[in-house]
C-alpha positions, 0 to 999 in steps of 0.5 A: 228480561222479557217481563221487564221489556213488556212492563216498559212497553206497557208503561209507554202505552199508558202515556199515549193519548187516544189518537196515538193508541188507536194508531198503534192498534191499527199498526199492530192489526196491519202487521197481524193481517199481513202475517195471516195473508202470508200464511194463507198464500203459502198453502199448497194449491197442487192437488198432488201435494195435498193428496200426499200430505193427507196420506197415512204415512205422512200424518204419522211422520208429522205426529212423530215429529210433534211427539219428539218436539214435546219430549225434548221440551219436557226433557229441558224442563226437567233438566 
C-alpha cells in the first residue's frame, strides 16, 4: 500500500511545472524546519535534569530499553 501511494505521489509530482514543484519543496522544507525547531525547543534547560540524565544508571536504563526494542523487532521479523 505504501509503495502504491508513493508511486502515486511521484507520478503527481512529475505532472507539476517548475513553479508548482518549487512551491511543494518550499512547503516540505517549512514542515521539516518546524519539526526540527520543536525538537530543539523540547530540550531540557534545567541543569539538574541534564546532570541526572547523564548519570550512569540512566544511560544504562536507556541502553536496556534500546536493546529490548531491537530484540522485539528481531522477534517480529523472524515470526
